[in-house]
N, C-alpha and C positions, 0 to 999 in steps of 0.2 A: 367471380361470376357477376356479370353486369345485371343491373336491375331491369325488370320488365318494364314496358311502357306504363303499365298500370301503377307499379310501385313508384316510378319516377314522378308520375303525375300526382300521386298521393303525397310524396315527400314535398313536392313543390307547393302543394296546397297547404300542407300541415306546417311547414317551416318557412313559409313565405315571409314571416316577420323578420327573419335573419336578413333576407335580401332587402326588404324594405328598410330595416334598421341600418343596413350597410349603406344604402343610398342616402338616408338621412345623416348617418355618421360622416360619410364622405363630404356631404355639403356642409355639415357643422364644422368639420376640421378645416375645410377650405375657407369658410368664413372666419374662423379663428386665426388662420394663417394670414388672411388679408388684414384682420384686426391687428396682429402683431406687426405686420409690415407697415401699415399706415401709422401705427403708433410711434414708429421710429422718428419720422419727420415731425409728427405731432408733439412728441416729447421734447424734441429739440426746439420747437417753436415755443411751447408753453413753459419749459423748464420744470423743475421739481415742484415749485410753488404752484404754478398753473395746473399741473397734474393733480396736486392736492385738492384744489378747488373743484376740478372736474370730477375727481374720484369721489369726493364727499357728496356733491350734488347728485352724482349718478347712483350712489348708494340709496339716497332718499327716493330717487326716481324708481329704483329697483323694488323698494318696499311697496311703493304705490302701485307699481306694475303687478306685483304679486297679488295685491288685494283686488285689482280691477280686472286682470286678464290672464296671468300666468297659469292659473288653475283651469282655465277654460278649455285649452286643447285636450288635456287629460280627461276632464269631466265630459266634454262633448263627445270625444272619441269613444269613451266607455259606454255612454248612453246609446250612441248610434250603433256601435258594434253589437250590443246586447239585442237591440231590436232587429238588426239585420240577421243575426243568428237565428232569430225566430221568424224570419221572412216578413217582418213588418216594416216595409219600406216607407209607407206613408207616415208612420209614427217616427221613423228615423228622420225624415225631412221636417216633421213638426218640431222635433228636438232642435234642429238647426235654426228654424225661424224663431222659436222661443228664446234660444240662447243668444241670437243676434239682437233681439230687442233688449234683453237683459244687459248685454255688453254695452250697447249704446247708452243706456240709462246710467249704469254704474261708471262707465268710462268718462262720461261727460261730468258727472258729479265729482269724481276724483281729480280730474283735470282742473276744474275750477277751484277746488279746494287747495291744490298744490300751488296753482298760479297766484291766488289771492293771499295764501298764507306763507308764501316763500320768504318774506321778510322776517316773520316771527320764527319760522323754522331755522333759518340760517343764523339768525342773531342769538336766539336764546337756547335752542336745542343743540345746534351744531357748534356753537362758539366759533363760527366762521362767517361773519357778516357778508363778506365779499362773494360767497358762494351763491348769493341770491340771484345774480344775473343768469348763471348757468341753470339754476333750478327753474326759473320762470320760462326759459326757452324750452326746457324739456317737457313742461306741463302738457302742451297740446298732444304730444306723442302718446300720452296715456290712452286717449280716446281712439286714436288710430290703431294702436296695437291691440286694444280690446276687441275691435271688430275683426282685425286680421286673425286673432287667436281663435275665434269661433269658426271661421272658414277653414283654417288649418285643421282644427279638431274634427270638423265634418269629413274632410277628405281622409284624415288618419283613421277615423272610425270605419270608413269604407274600405280600408286596407291599402291605400296608396299614399306614400310619403313624398311622391315626386313634386306635386304642387308646393308643398311645404319646403322641400329642399331647394327648388329653383327660386322661390320667393326669398329664402334666406340669403342666397348668393346675391341676388339683385339688391336686396336691402343693404348688404354689407358693402358692396361696390359703391353704391350711391353714398352711403354713410362715409366711406373712406375719402372720397373726392371732396364732398361738401365740408367735412370736418377740417381737412387740411386748409382749404381755401378760407373757410369761415374763421378758423383760429388765426391764420396769418393776417387777415384783414383787420379783424377786431382787436388783435393784440396791438397792432400799430395805433389804432384809434385810442385804445385804453392807455397806452403808454403816454401819448400826447396829453390826454385828459388828466392822467396821474401827475404829470409834470406840472400842470397848471394848479392842481388841487393839493399837491404835496403828498400824494399817496402812491408810493412806489409799487404796491401790489395791484394797482388798478389794471395795469397792462396784462398780467397773468389772469386776473379775474375776467376781464373782457375776452381774452383769448379762450379761456375755458368755456365761456358762453358761446363763442363762435364755433368751437368744436362740437358742442351739443346740438347745433343746427343740423349736423350730419345725421345724428340719431333720428331726429324727427323727419328729415327728408328721406332717409333710407326706409323708415317705416312706411311712409306714404307711398314710396315706389313699390315696396313689397305688397302693400294692400291693393294698389292699382293692378298689379299682375294677377293677384288672386281673384279680383273681380272680373278680370278678362277671362280667366279660366272658368269661372262660374257661368259666364255668358255662353262660352263654348259648350259647357256641360249641360246647359238648360234643357236641350232636347232629350238627353239621356235621362235626366231626372223626371221629366214628364212621362216618358215611356215606362219608367219604373213605377211611378205612381198609378198609372193606368192598369198595370199588370198586378198590382197589389190586391189580393182577394181577402185579406185578413179583415175580420169583422170588428175587432177591437180598435176603435179610434180614441186615442188618449187626449184628454183635454189639456189645454195649455197650462191651466193651474196645476194639474197633476205633474206635467213635465217640469214646470218651474220648481215645484217642491223637490222633485227628483234631482234636478240640476243643483239646487242649493245644498241638498244633503250629500251630493257627490262632490261639489266644488268646495264647500266650506272646509272640510278636513284637509283637502289638498291645499287650499289657500293657507291654512294655518301652518301645515308642515313645511311648505315651500317658503312661506314668509319668514319662518324662523331661520331658514338658511341665510336669508339676507338681513333679517333684523339683527342677527348676532353680529354681522359686519358693521352695521350702522351704530349699534350700541358700543361695540369695541372701539370704533373710531371716535365716538363721543367721549367715552371714558378716557381713551388715549389722550385726546386734546386737553381735557380737564386735568388729568394727572400730570401731563407734561408741563402744563402752565403752572400748576402748583409746585412742581419741582424746579421751576425757575427758567424754563425755556420760553422763548418768545414765539409769536405766531409763525413767523417766517421759518423758524427752525423746525417746529413740529409739523408744519404743513409740507415742508420739503421731504421729511422722513415719510410722511403719509403718501406723498407723491411717488416715492420710490416703491412703496408697498403696493399701491393701487395701479400705478402706471407701468411698472416693470415686472415685479414678482407676480402679481395677480393676473396680469395679461398672459404671461407664459403658462401659468398653472392651469388656466382655463382651456388651453388648446386640447390636451388629451382628455380632459374631463368632458368635452363636448361629445365624445364617442359614447361614454357611459350614459349621458343624458339622451342621446339619440336611440340607443338600444332600449333604454327604459321607456321612451315614448312609444316605440314600436311594439314592445312586449305587452303593454296594457290592453289594447283591444284584442290582441291575439290570445293572451292568457285568459281574458274574460270569456272569449268564445269557447276555449277549451274547458274552463270551469263550468260553463253553461251546458255543453254537449259532450265533453270528453271524459276520460278516465283519470283516476288518481295517478296512474303510471305516466300518462301523457303530461299531466301537470308537473310532476317531479322532473321529467325529462326536459321540459321547457325552462324550468327554473334553473336546473343544473347547467344547461347549455348557455343561458344568458349570463350567469355568474362567471363561468369559465372564460367566455369570449371577452367579457369586460376586463377580467384580470389579465388576459393575454395582451391587452393593449395597455392597461394602466401600470402594471409592474415594470415593464421595460422603460416606459416613460419616466417613471420615478428614478430608476437607476441611471438613465441617461442624463437627467437633470442634475443628479448628484455628482456624477463624475465630470460633467462638462459645464458646470454652473458658471464659473468665471469666464471661460472662452465664449459662451453664449451671450453673456452680458456685454462682453467686449465687441463681439460680432454685431449684435443688434443695436446696442446703444452707445458703443464706444466708451463704456464706463468701466474703468479699471479699479474703481474703489472696492473695498472689501464688503461693504454692507449689502449691496444688491446680490452679490454672489453667495454670501453666507445665508441670506434670506432664502434663496432658491435651493441651496443645499439642505437647509433645515426643513423647508416646506415641501421637499420632493415627495415625502410619504403622504402628503395631503392628496396627491393625485390618486393613490390607491384607496385611501380611506373615504374621500368624498365620492369617488367613483362607485365604491361598494355601497355607501349609504344611499346614494341617488338611485341606483338600480334596485336595491332592496325596497326602497319606497315604492317604486313602480310595481314591483312584484306583489307587494301587499295590496296595492290598489287593484291590480288584476285579479287577485284572490278575493276581492270584494270586502276586504278589511280596510275601509277608507279612513277610519278614525285612528287606526293604530299608528301610522307614521306621525300623525299630529300629536298624539300623546307622547310618543317616543321623543319627538322633537322638543316638546316642552321640558321633559326630564333632562335631555341632553343640554338644552340651553341653560338650565340652572347649574348643572355641573360645570359647563363651559365658563359661565360668568364668574363663578367662585374661583376657578383656576386662573382666569384672566386677571382678575383683580389682584390675586396673590402675586402673579408674575409682574404686574406693573408696580405695585406698592412695596411688597416685601423683597422680591428678588431684583426689582428695578431693571427688567429686561429690555426696557425701551421698545423700539419698533419690533424686536424679535418676539415680544409678547403677543403681537397680532397673529403671527404664524403659529405660536404655541397654542393660542386659543383655538385656532382652526383645527389643529391636530386633536385636541381634547374633544371638541364638539363632534367631529366626524367619527372618531373612534367610538364614542359613547353611542352615537346614532346607529352605527353599523352593528354593534353588539346587540343593542335592543331590538333592531329590526330582524336580525338573524334568529334571535331567540323566539320572536313572535312567529316568523315563518315556519320554524320547526314545530312550534306548538299547534298552529292551526292547520298545517298541511301534512305534517309528519315527514317533511323533507329533511334529509340528513346530508350535510355538505361533505363532499369528498375533498378533504384538505390537500391531499397530494396532487390531484389533478387540477384543482382550482387555484392553489397558491404555490405548492411545492415545485411543480414542473415549470411553470412560467418564471418563478424566481430563480431556479437553477439556470435556465437558459439566459435570463437577464443578467445574472451575476457573471457568467462566462462572457457575455457580450460587454459588460461594463469594464472588466479587466482588459480585454483586447482593445476596446475603444479608447480607453485612457492611454494605453501603450502606443496605439497608432497616432493619437493626437500629439503625444510628447515627441514621437519620432519626426512627424511632419513639421511640428513647431520648431524643432531643432534644425532640420534640413532645409525647410522652405521659409518658415516664418510667415508673418502677416496675420491679418484678422480672419480672412475668408477660407483659404485652402485647407489649413489643418482641421478646422471645424467641419467643413463640408465633407472632406474625405473620411473623417472619423464617423460622421453620421451615416454615410453610405455603408461603411464597413459594419457599423452597429446594426443596421437593418438586415444586411446579408447574414451576419453571424447569428443574430437572434432567430431569424427565419429558419436557418439550417438546423441549429440546435433544438429549436422548438419542435420541428418535425421529427428529428432523429430520436428524441426521447419520448415520442408518442403523446404529446400534449393534446393534439387535435386528432380525432378519429377521421376515418374516410367519410363518414356521414357528415361530420362537422364541416369538412372541406367542401363536400358537394353542396351543402346548404348555403355556401358563400356565393356572391356574384362571380360568374365564370368559374364555379367550383370544379366542374369537370376538367377544364383546361389546367387548372392549378394542380389537381390530383394527378393528371397524366404527367405533367412536368416533374412533380415530386417523385413519382415512381421511376421516371426515366433517369433521373439523377440519383436514384437510390437514397432518397431522403426519408422515406417512410420506414419505420422500424420493422424488422423481419418478424 
């Protein structure tokens, strides 16, 4: 029996976060795909050494970004959504203005600190002096991204992810073009300068700096688009402010305190995700040097890890991050005005949809690790493929830890992810040092450390969610059914690849055919075993059409 118009309208309003999350996820995946594609020529230009310089500088940039801005979209969207749920539109806009002033101040300070301190950081902390060029180029981007983060958070708090999604795509396209051109030009300049100075790594170091120009240019393009949207939206904001009849007008000092109390825990928990990477890379360099490796050798290994493995792993993880971003304001609104049952339903649906994407990505990477590396980077060596096979589980674990972070933020337990991240970091570091020094796992210790951290974080977050909300995870529907469908997909995909590799050969056709078969097989099995309910499908973009097609081809369980 079909839903009545009232029910359909109610579902659309209640579960709009799935649609908005899907929009953001689609944009995030598209940007990650663009990232993978442009990194192919970029990797060929820079080489593994240049990728090492780029990756190291970018890790420091990511830490600074966490401190200056990455918490702002979550914090701003949460504060805005709470006030809109109470129909306080004037206060919601005051949150935006206060956050914008805060972002400019902090972003400017962090940018200057990184630019002026790049030499000390690269030489003494990173044990990679030539990373200084890339780090200095990246520094201005911190201010740009901080301002952009506030505008994105404001729109997300209002329940629309479209400005964020479009700005991300524009940002990545500009990033891709400028990175390739900048790396190519500066690599040539650096090579000539290196020949004169007797420094063979100056070419890769200059090339890495050229590639980081794309990051800054892309951020600027994304910000300009968002400012354009704000100008178009100005009349709507004015009408909303005039219609606001709420008597309580919050002071900017009160809003700033609320922003800090909301943002600081998010800063800490999200910063730990990146600080463990920079700590790992620093320990890795020091230990490798102590074990007799020269800079060129360990920077090349690091380049494989950051330039090939990490780039691929981040593609499916973007979906979990997008769903997490969309669930924070939605879950906050439900916690403010909804019931315990609605809270549990939203948590359950978010976890299940995250795993529906993460688990097959993990299996796909595991069975096609070497063919993917050959297809994208023409790299037939064993190290990149083995890294991807070993780290495939990271997609599931990081996806789970990321989305449970967002769930706790939506439940108003802002400090819990930060505390859990601190505990997970300690466990992670102990395990990583053992892997590097006792077991001498070399570059594989970097992946092993990721696994330990994400596993610890996921367990701690799930325990906290159960404790504070009473939510009990359905292991069969969340993990069991997606894994069953993905395992069947993996076996068939591997067989199809081997068949086409034998009959056709080449880098492209066997992999592409295998991926198409993988998607079709997984979708069919996923639906046949009842992983997604009819309501789940209807909540997706074009859910009605998808459900009708599934029923037409008898894909729904009887």
